[in-house]
N, C-alpha and C positions, 0 to 999 in steps of 0.2 A: 516752502514754509520759512515762515520767517521767526528769530531766534525771538523768545520771553526777556522782553526788558524790563528789572524787575533793581529797583532802588530800596534798597534800607538804610536810609540816610541816619545817623545820631549823632547832634550837636550839642557843643556843653561849653559850657561854661562858668560866669554867675549871675546871679541876678540882676537883671539892671545891663546885662549888653542886650539885651535884643534878640537874645538864641531860639525864644517859643514862638516869637515876630518871622527873624524867618520860616523857621518852619513851614508858618500861616501860608506867609509868599512863594513858598517851593509848592507848600499845594495848590493853592490858590492858579501858580502858574500850569503846574501840573492838571489842575482839571480842566482849563481854559483850554491848553493840550490837544485834549480828548484822553487821557488817562484817564484808569483808577486809581485812589490816594487811599492815604489814613494818616492822620497825622497825631500826638501824645503830646505833656511834656510828665514832670515832675523836680519838683523841686521842695528845695527844705524850706521850716519856718519862719527861714529868716525871710529868703520872698530876696531883697537885692539886697546885695552880697553874699548872700552864700551858694550852695552847686546849684548849679542848675542842667539839668537834661530837658533834653526836645527830641522828639523824633516825626521822621514822615518816610511811609512808605510809597513811591510811587512803581506801577505796574500799567507792561500794557497790556495786560489781561486781569477780570477783578478778580477782589484779594479778597481772604478768605479768615484767615489770623490778620485779626490787625495792629499789632505788636511788631516792632522790631527785636529780633531773635537773634543773628547771625546779621550785624553793622554791615552792610557791601563797603559804608563810605564813615569817616568820625571826621567831627570838625571840632577843635579844640579853642578855646582863644585865653584858655585859663592854664598855669601849669596844673592845681591841686585837683582842676574839674579832666583834666588828662591820668595824671596815675592813678582818681580814683574812675577813669572810665575805659586804658586804653586795655590792663589787665582781660586775657581773656579773651581776648578781639581775634580772628582768624588772621593768617600769613594773604588770607587773600582781598582783605578790607585795606584801602585805601587812606592814607589819614591825612588831612592838612592840618597844620598848626603853622600859628602863628609864627616868627622868627623870637622871640623873644622866647618862646619852648622850648625845654632839651626834649627830647624822646624817651620815651623810658626806656629798659635794656631790651624788652619781649619785642619791642619793634625790630622790625630789617630795616634798611638804609631807604631797598628798593620800594617799601608803598608809603615811606611817606614824604610829604611834599612839601618846604615847609615855604612864609610869605610873609611879609609884614605887611598882615593887615591890621593889624590898630594903629600899627604907625604908618600906613595909607591914609586910613582915618583923620587921626591926628593932622599932621602935616599935610598930605595933597587936599583931602575936603575940606579941613578944616574943622571937623568936629569929630571926636572919639566914640559920640554913639551912632557914627555911622558906619561903621564896624559888621556890623553885623548885613549891611545893606555892599561891601566891600566883601566880605564872604561868601553869600548869596551868587556877584558874577564870577570868583573863581569857581565855588561849587557847581553854577551851569558849565561855566566853559568846560571842567572836567568830565560832569555826566549828562549833558544834554537833554536839557528837562525837557526845555523849551526853548523856544528859537530869541532870540533876544529882544524883540520888540513883545512880544509875551512876556516877558519876566520883566520889563518896565513898567508895563499895567497891571503887571497882582504887585510891586510895587505900589507905584502910582496909587493902587486900592486902600492900602493897608495904612500907610503915611499921614503923618499930620499934613492936612494942608498948607500950602504955602512953600513947604520940603520937596518937592516934589523934582524939581533943578536939580536938587543939592544933590538927593538920592541917587535922579538918573548916572549924573558923572562918580559916586560911588559905586553903582553897581559897575559902569564903566573902566573903573582903573581894577575893579573886582577881575573883568575879564581882564582886564591889561596883565595883570599880575598871572595868572593862571596863563593866558597867548607866549609872554614871557619865558615863563618855568619851561613848557612843555618847548620850544626855541630852545632853549638853554639842555634840551632832555633828547631832541631831536624827534620828538614824536606829533 
């Protein structure tokens, strides 16, 4: 019998960074790949610019309780959100942070993955608004949620018409960032 794959994913940043859309896309890809999923979000009244948290559960088995209780993966794009949501996570939680952030002291070095998500979106893709898609490429490479083709399909379903090629490039760059990290760490 194969081991049940269950990812409890929490993405955090500020409103307007596409954090919620990223979890919607991850959930969509999981559904297309035949997995069970549940997605939720929370953000302050500021909406744009305030802290934002979105979560997605992805499992190979039916999901009973639909809220993330013990994140197995945390991704942060802003320092405020990282400082707010990193305390209390388990030592087993993998933490992907943008290279501009300083990891909180409660995190072990071995659980932190630092990548240039925002710089890649801004400088390589040419649109900072694609940072969420760059992050999705990274996340998918680390967690194996769906094939690259399925993830691309999910992205195309949720991005504005006419931006599919731009977002496909962002997704590929995110995957590249993760693969570079794996190579650097012999994984």
